[in-house]
C-alpha positions in Angstrom: 117.2 108.4 102.8 114.5 107.7 100.0 114.3 105.3 97.8 115.0 107.2 94.5 117.3 108.9 95.7 119.5 106.4 96.7 119.1 104.8 93.5 118.7 106.3 90.8 117.5 105.4 87.3 121.9 104.5 86.3 122.2 102.9 89.5 120.2 99.7 89.3 120.0 98.2 93.1 120.0 94.3 93.1 117.0 92.7 95.2 119.3 92.0 98.7 119.7 96.3 98.6 115.6 96.0 98.2 115.4 93.7 101.2 118.0 95.2 103.1 115.8 98.5 102.6 113.0 97.3 103.6 114.1 95.5 106.4 111.0 93.4 106.8 109.9 89.7 107.0 107.2 90.8 105.2 108.7 91.7 101.9 109.9 87.9 102.3 106.9 86.6 102.9 105.1 88.4 100.0 107.5 87.7 97.7 107.9 84.0 98.7 104.3 83.5 98.0 104.5 85.1 94.3 107.4 83.4 93.6 105.7 79.4 94.6 102.3 80.3 94.3 102.5 81.5 90.7 105.3 80.3 89.3 107.0 83.2 88.2 110.1 86.0 89.1 109.9 89.4 89.6 110.9 91.8 87.2 113.2 94.6 88.4 111.7 98.2 86.6 112.4 101.5 86.8 109.3 103.9 87.0 109.3 107.8 86.2 106.0 108.0 87.9 105.1 111.2 89.7 103.4 109.2 92.2 105.8 106.6 92.9 109.3 107.2 91.8 111.9 104.7 91.4 113.0 101.3 91.1 110.0 99.0 91.6 109.5 95.0 91.5 106.7 93.8 89.1 105.2 90.2 89.0 103.1 89.0 86.1 101.2 85.8 85.4 100.3 85.4 81.8 100.7 88.9 80.8 98.3 89.9 83.7 99.6 92.6 86.4 99.5 90.6 90.0 101.0 94.0 91.4 103.4 96.1 91.7 105.9 96.3 94.7 107.4 100.0 95.6 110.2 99.7 98.8 110.5 102.1 101.2 112.0 102.3 104.3 111.0 99.9 106.8 108.1 98.9 105.0 106.5 98.7 101.1 103.6 99.5 98.9 101.9 96.7 96.8 100.2 98.1 93.6 97.2 96.2 93.5 94.8 96.7 90.4 90.9 95.2 91.0 89.7 94.9 87.8 85.9 95.2 86.7 85.7 91.1 86.6 87.0 91.2 90.3 85.0 94.0 92.1 82.3 92.2 93.0 84.4 89.0 94.8 86.8 92.2 96.0 83.8 93.7 98.4 82.6 90.3 99.5 86.3 90.0 101.0 86.2 93.4 102.2 84.4 92.1 105.4 87.6 90.0 105.9 90.3 92.5 106.0 91.2 95.2 108.3 90.1 98.1 109.0 93.3 99.7 107.1 92.6 98.1 104.2 88.4 98.6 104.2 88.9 102.2 104.4 91.3 102.4 101.7 89.4 100.3 98.9 86.5 102.5 99.5 88.5 105.6 99.4 90.0 104.6 96.1 88.4 105.9 93.2 86.8 103.5 90.2 88.8 105.0 87.6 88.0 103.2 83.8 86.7 100.7 85.7 89.3 99.5 87.7 90.6 100.6 91.3 94.6 101.2 91.8 95.6 100.4 95.6 98.2 101.8 96.5 98.5 99.9 99.8 101.0 99.8 102.8 102.0 97.2 104.1 103.6 97.2 107.6 101.7 94.1 109.2 100.9 90.9 109.0 97.2 91.6 108.5 97.5 94.0 105.7 100.0 91.5 104.4 97.3 89.0 104.5 94.9 91.1 103.0 97.2 91.9 100.1 97.8 88.4 99.2 93.9 87.6 99.4 93.4 90.3 96.5 96.3 88.9 94.7 94.1 85.5 94.9 90.8 87.4 93.8 93.2 88.8 90.9 94.3 85.6 89.7 93.6 82.6 90.7 95.9 79.5 90.6 94.2 75.7 90.4 96.1 74.9 93.7 94.1 78.0 95.4 91.5 77.7 97.7 89.5 80.1 99.8 
């Protein structure tokens, strides 16, 4: 059953419900990385966006969006916004990314100076790409490439 049908606006899932639905170690790994690297907690929110409706997890640091995670059955989507200031560094990172991430980056239009990438995370290489893009987006003092 699709996520937005399983958990409608008035039926908020728990973090355990999300973890069970996604059913991937990759989901846990990314959440652990975000929480421990940036010392933040996710915000569970409901979106009526036509592209990806339903409950999602948003991660923000100092008012800046790191990513939004959308649960899917046996995988998940990470929305990463690459802003104008991060564009050059993201483009330098692209040759190190998976073919999937490179192709997605190229086909994602640049709108108002940003690329809004909806990345399907189904494997470790793509997860690593997303974590690296997040680090381009918002650095911490402890992170070194």
